[in-house]
C-alpha positions as CSV (number, residue, x, y, z in Angstrom):
1,M,25.7,-3.1,21.5
2,R,24.7,0.5,21.4
3,K,21.6,1.5,19.4
4,E,23.7,3.5,16.9
5,E,25.7,0.4,16.0
6,I,22.7,-1.6,15.0
7,I,22.2,-1.4,11.2
8,M,18.9,-2.7,10.0
9,T,18.1,-3.5,6.4
10,H,15.1,-1.7,5.0
11,R,13.2,-5.0,4.9
12,E,13.9,-5.7,8.5
13,R,12.7,-2.2,9.4
14,A,9.5,-2.6,7.5
15,A,8.9,-6.0,8.9
16,L,9.2,-4.8,12.5
17,A,6.8,-2.0,11.8
18,L,4.3,-4.4,10.2
19,D,4.6,-6.7,13.1
20,R,3.7,-3.8,15.4
21,K,7.2,-3.6,16.9
22,I,9.7,-0.8,17.2
23,P,12.5,-0.6,14.6
24,D,15.4,1.8,14.8
25,Y,13.4,4.5,13.0
26,V,10.0,4.8,11.3
27,P,10.1,3.3,7.8
28,T,8.5,5.0,4.9
29,F,7.1,4.0,1.5
30,E,4.4,4.9,-1.0
31,L,1.6,2.9,-2.4
32,E,2.7,4.0,-5.8
33,Y,5.2,6.7,-6.9
34,Y,4.8,8.9,-10.0
35,L,7.6,11.5,-9.5
36,G,10.6,9.5,-10.4
37,E,11.2,11.4,-13.6
38,E,10.7,14.8,-12.1
39,M,12.8,14.2,-9.0
40,F,15.5,11.8,-10.3
41,G,15.2,11.7,-14.1
42,K,14.0,8.0,-14.0
43,K,10.9,7.1,-15.9
44,W,8.9,4.0,-15.2
45,L,8.3,1.5,-18.1
46,N,4.8,1.6,-19.7
47,P,3.3,-1.8,-20.5
48,W,2.6,-0.9,-24.1
49,E,6.4,-0.4,-24.6
50,L,6.8,-4.1,-24.3
51,D,4.4,-4.9,-27.1
52,G,6.0,-6.8,-30.0
53,K,9.4,-7.0,-28.3
54,T,11.5,-10.2,-28.4
55,E,12.2,-12.1,-25.1
56,I,15.7,-10.7,-25.0
57,E,14.4,-7.1,-25.6
58,R,11.8,-7.5,-22.9
59,E,14.4,-8.8,-20.4
60,K,16.6,-5.8,-21.1
61,M,13.8,-3.3,-20.7
62,L,12.5,-4.9,-17.5
63,R,16.0,-5.1,-16.0
64,Q,16.5,-1.4,-16.8
65,N,13.1,-0.6,-15.2
66,A,14.2,-2.5,-12.1
67,E,17.4,-0.5,-11.9
68,N,15.4,2.7,-12.2
69,H,13.1,1.7,-9.4
70,L,16.0,0.7,-7.2
71,E,17.8,4.0,-7.8
72,V,14.7,6.1,-7.0
73,Y,13.6,4.3,-3.8
74,K,17.2,4.0,-2.6
75,A,17.6,7.8,-2.9
76,M,14.4,8.4,-0.9
77,E,15.3,5.7,1.7
78,H,12.0,3.9,1.2
79,S,11.9,0.6,2.9
80,I,9.2,-1.0,0.7
81,I,9.5,-0.9,-3.1
82,P,6.1,-1.2,-4.9
83,L,6.1,-2.9,-8.3
84,Q,3.9,-1.5,-11.0
85,L,0.1,-1.9,-11.0
86,Y,-0.2,-1.9,-14.8
87,L,2.5,-4.5,-15.5
88,S,1.5,-8.1,-15.8
89,W,2.1,-10.5,-12.9
90,E,4.8,-12.2,-14.9
91,D,6.6,-8.9,-15.6
92,N,6.3,-8.0,-11.9
93,V,7.9,-11.3,-10.9
94,S,10.7,-10.6,-13.4
95,M,11.1,-7.1,-11.8
96,A,11.3,-8.7,-8.4
97,K,14.0,-11.1,-9.6
98,Y,16.1,-8.3,-11.0
99,I,15.8,-6.1,-7.9
100,R,16.7,-9.1,-5.7
101,E,19.8,-9.7,-7.9
102,M,20.9,-6.1,-7.5
103,S,20.1,-5.5,-3.8
104,G,19.6,-8.9,-2.1
105,D,17.1,-8.8,0.7
106,E,17.7,-5.1,1.4
107,Y,14.1,-4.1,0.5
108,M,10.6,-5.4,1.0
109,L,8.9,-5.8,-2.4
110,T,5.1,-5.3,-2.8
111,T,2.5,-5.3,-5.5
112,H,-1.3,-5.3,-5.7
113,G,-3.0,-8.4,-4.4
114,D,-6.6,-7.7,-3.7
115,G,-9.6,-9.6,-5.1
116,T,-12.7,-8.2,-3.4
117,F,-15.5,-5.9,-4.5
118,S,-14.7,-2.2,-4.5
119,I,-16.8,0.8,-5.1
120,P,-18.6,0.3,-8.5
121,D,-18.4,3.0,-11.1
122,G,-21.4,5.0,-12.0
123,D,-22.6,2.6,-14.6
124,G,-22.3,-0.4,-12.3
125,M,-23.7,0.9,-9.0
126,Y,-27.4,0.3,-9.7
127,D,-26.7,-3.2,-10.9
128,F,-24.6,-4.0,-7.9
129,A,-27.3,-2.6,-5.5
130,Y,-30.0,-4.7,-7.2
131,R,-27.9,-7.8,-7.0
132,T,-27.5,-7.5,-3.2
133,V,-31.2,-8.3,-3.1
134,D,-32.1,-10.1,-6.3
135,D,-28.9,-12.2,-6.9
136,R,-27.2,-12.7,-3.6
137,E,-26.1,-16.2,-4.5
138,G,-24.6,-15.0,-7.8
139,L,-22.8,-12.1,-6.0
140,H,-21.3,-14.5,-3.5
141,A,-20.2,-16.8,-6.3
142,E,-18.5,-13.9,-8.1
143,A,-16.8,-12.8,-4.8
144,E,-15.6,-16.3,-4.2
145,A,-14.2,-16.6,-7.8
146,M,-12.4,-13.2,-7.5
147,A,-10.9,-14.2,-4.1
148,N,-9.7,-17.5,-5.4
149,M,-8.1,-15.9,-8.5
150,A,-6.3,-13.4,-6.2
151,I,-5.1,-16.2,-3.9
152,E,-3.6,-18.1,-6.8
153,R,-1.9,-15.0,-8.3
154,N,-0.5,-14.1,-4.8
155,K,1.0,-17.5,-4.4
156,M,2.9,-17.0,-7.7
157,Y,4.0,-13.6,-6.3
158,A,5.3,-15.3,-3.2
159,E,7.2,-17.9,-5.2
160,G,8.7,-15.0,-7.2
161,G,10.1,-13.2,-4.2
162,I,7.3,-10.6,-3.6
163,D,7.0,-10.6,0.1
164,C,4.2,-8.0,0.7
165,L,0.8,-7.4,-0.9
166,I,-1.1,-4.1,-1.2
167,L,-4.8,-5.0,-1.0
168,C,-6.0,-2.1,-3.0
169,C,-9.8,-2.1,-3.4
170,D,-11.5,1.0,-2.2
171,Y,-14.6,0.6,0.0
172,C,-15.4,4.0,1.2
173,Y,-16.4,7.5,0.2
174,N,-15.5,10.5,2.3
175,S,-19.0,10.1,3.8
176,G,-18.6,6.4,4.7
177,P,-18.6,2.9,3.1
178,F,-20.4,2.2,-0.2
179,L,-22.0,-0.7,1.5
180,S,-23.7,-0.8,5.0
181,P,-21.6,-2.5,7.6
182,E,-24.1,-5.4,7.5
183,M,-23.7,-5.8,3.7
184,F,-19.9,-5.4,4.0
185,E,-19.9,-8.2,6.5
186,E,-21.8,-10.4,4.1
187,F,-20.3,-9.6,0.6
188,I,-16.7,-8.4,1.3
189,Q,-15.3,-9.3,4.8
190,P,-15.3,-13.1,4.4
191,Y,-13.4,-12.9,1.1
192,L,-10.9,-10.3,2.3
193,Y,-10.2,-12.5,5.3
194,K,-9.7,-15.5,3.0
195,I,-7.2,-13.6,0.8
196,I,-5.3,-12.3,3.9
197,K,-5.2,-15.7,5.5
198,S,-3.7,-17.3,2.4
199,A,-1.1,-14.6,2.1
200,R,0.0,-15.1,5.7
201,E,0.3,-18.8,5.0
202,N,2.5,-17.8,2.0
203,G,4.7,-15.8,4.4
204,Q,3.6,-12.5,2.9
205,Y,2.8,-9.3,4.7
206,T,-0.5,-7.5,3.8
207,I,-1.3,-3.8,3.8
208,K,-5.1,-3.2,3.3
209,H,-5.7,0.1,1.4
210,T,-8.9,1.9,1.2
211,D,-9.5,5.6,0.9
212,G,-12.4,7.3,2.6
213,D,-14.2,7.1,6.0
214,I,-13.4,3.6,7.2
215,M,-14.7,4.2,10.8
216,P,-18.0,2.4,10.4
217,I,-16.2,-0.8,9.2
218,L,-12.9,-0.3,11.1
219,N,-13.4,-3.3,13.4
220,Q,-14.4,-5.5,10.4
221,L,-11.2,-4.5,8.6
222,V,-9.1,-5.3,11.6
223,D,-10.8,-8.6,12.2
224,C,-9.6,-9.7,8.7
225,E,-6.1,-9.5,10.3
226,P,-4.1,-7.5,7.7
227,H,-0.7,-6.5,9.0
228,A,-1.5,-2.8,8.3
229,L,-4.2,-0.4,7.3
230,H,-3.6,2.3,4.7
231,S,-4.4,5.2,4.2
232,I,-6.1,6.5,7.4
233,D,-7.6,9.2,5.1
234,P,-7.5,12.7,6.6
235,M,-9.5,14.0,3.7
236,A,-12.4,11.9,5.0
237,G,-11.9,13.1,8.5
238,V,-10.2,9.9,9.7
239,D,-7.9,10.8,12.6
240,I,-4.7,8.7,12.9
241,K,-4.5,9.6,16.6
242,L,-8.0,8.1,17.2
243,V,-7.4,5.0,15.0
244,K,-4.1,4.4,16.9
245,E,-5.9,4.5,20.2
246,L,-8.7,2.2,19.0
247,V,-6.9,-0.5,17.1
248,G,-3.1,0.2,17.3
249,D,-2.6,-2.9,19.5
250,K,-4.1,-5.1,16.7
251,V,-2.9,-3.7,13.4
252,A,-0.1,-1.4,12.1
253,L,-1.0,1.9,10.5
254,A,0.3,3.4,7.3
255,G,-0.4,7.0,6.4
256,N,-1.6,9.7,6.5
257,V,0.0,12.9,5.3
258,H,-2.8,15.0,3.7
259,C,-2.6,14.6,-0.1
260,A,-4.9,17.5,-0.8
261,A,-2.6,19.7,1.3
262,L,0.3,18.6,-0.9
263,Q,-1.4,20.0,-3.9
264,T,-3.5,23.0,-2.7
265,G,-2.3,23.8,0.9
266,T,0.6,25.9,2.1
267,E,4.0,24.5,2.9
268,Q,3.1,24.9,6.6
269,D,-0.1,22.8,6.0
270,V,2.1,20.0,4.6
271,I,4.5,20.3,7.5
272,D,1.7,20.3,10.1
273,S,0.1,17.2,8.6
274,A,3.4,15.4,8.4
275,E,4.3,16.2,12.0
276,Y,0.8,15.2,13.2
277,C,1.2,11.8,11.6
278,L,4.5,11.1,13.1
279,T,3.6,12.5,16.5
280,H,0.6,10.2,16.8
281,G,1.5,7.2,14.6
282,K,5.0,6.6,15.8
283,P,4.7,5.9,19.5
284,G,4.9,2.2,20.4
285,G,5.9,1.2,16.9
286,G,3.6,-0.3,14.4
287,Y,3.7,2.6,12.0
288,I,4.8,3.3,8.5
289,Y,5.0,6.9,7.3
290,C,3.5,7.8,3.9
291,T,1.0,10.0,2.2
292,S,-2.7,9.4,2.4
293,N,-2.9,8.3,-1.2
294,V,0.1,8.7,-3.6
295,P,2.4,11.4,-4.8
296,F,0.6,11.8,-8.1
297,K,1.9,13.0,-11.4
298,G,1.9,16.8,-11.7
299,L,2.6,17.3,-8.0
300,D,5.4,19.8,-7.3
301,P,8.4,17.6,-6.3
302,K,9.3,20.2,-3.7
303,R,6.1,19.4,-1.8
304,Y,7.1,15.7,-1.6
305,Q,10.6,16.7,-0.5
306,L,8.9,18.5,2.4
307,V,7.3,15.2,3.4
308,L,10.6,13.5,3.4
309,D,12.3,16.3,5.3
310,V,9.9,16.1,8.2
311,W,10.3,12.3,8.3
312,K,14.1,12.6,8.5
313,R,13.8,15.1,11.3
314,M,11.3,13.0,13.4
315,R,11.8,9.4,12.4
316,D,14.2,8.1,15.0
317,Y,12.9,6.1,18.0
């Protein structure tokens, strides 16, 4: 059979990339997507809109929200549909059910599934730092409880048809991790590994997201055995070409079109970043094309269309 006669589903395409293999073309997705209304006239459901609604009303609203998601991601040819961070896990499972009813197994479905420590806010940083010395046992107990809670929730996601997890806890600033590599190894890595191991046992794919300069902990992240790393952050000086050379035989990569360029750069800056990502992420498979964070609210939709246009021009293997 000639290559052009092979028609993959979006899910098959994403699965091959996450398994570090070569699909028919590079799949694309976004961690979250906030331009549905601007680009397609489709607005996502806000959780508060469900307050006080009857079960029948909730079902109708969630089904409509699922239809809106499906229309938007189908139009953009995304292979992975992210469910909403701010909906409850029960509502996300309902969304997954409705999307599956409307599209079968055409798409991979994902939602947030992490349960590890991330960068504390300004009020919590000092307390966290003190606890790494004064309350290590308590910190480990908290990390264990968080991981176990994530594992139980992720099992329910798997039973509800959600076959991919975004592990979305940020560990790094642009200058490097918020913990030293030694402390990361103690307080985060074992628990991240545990969450990923359980997800694999559930038959779920995992995409580990963290912004910032991951290079000092790159090998530790890879040793946790996620299927992919996201976002390979160019704003922190992380070079997808180098990361591909270092660990591309062990983990798939997802990223890393420069989000700041989308907002403040020229159109050529956006095109250059997109072309660089595809040029160096694509070879040998194991690559999913996307921005280095998310297409956020307020972004000119024409800029995101540039990202898609470059992808369509360069995506084929």
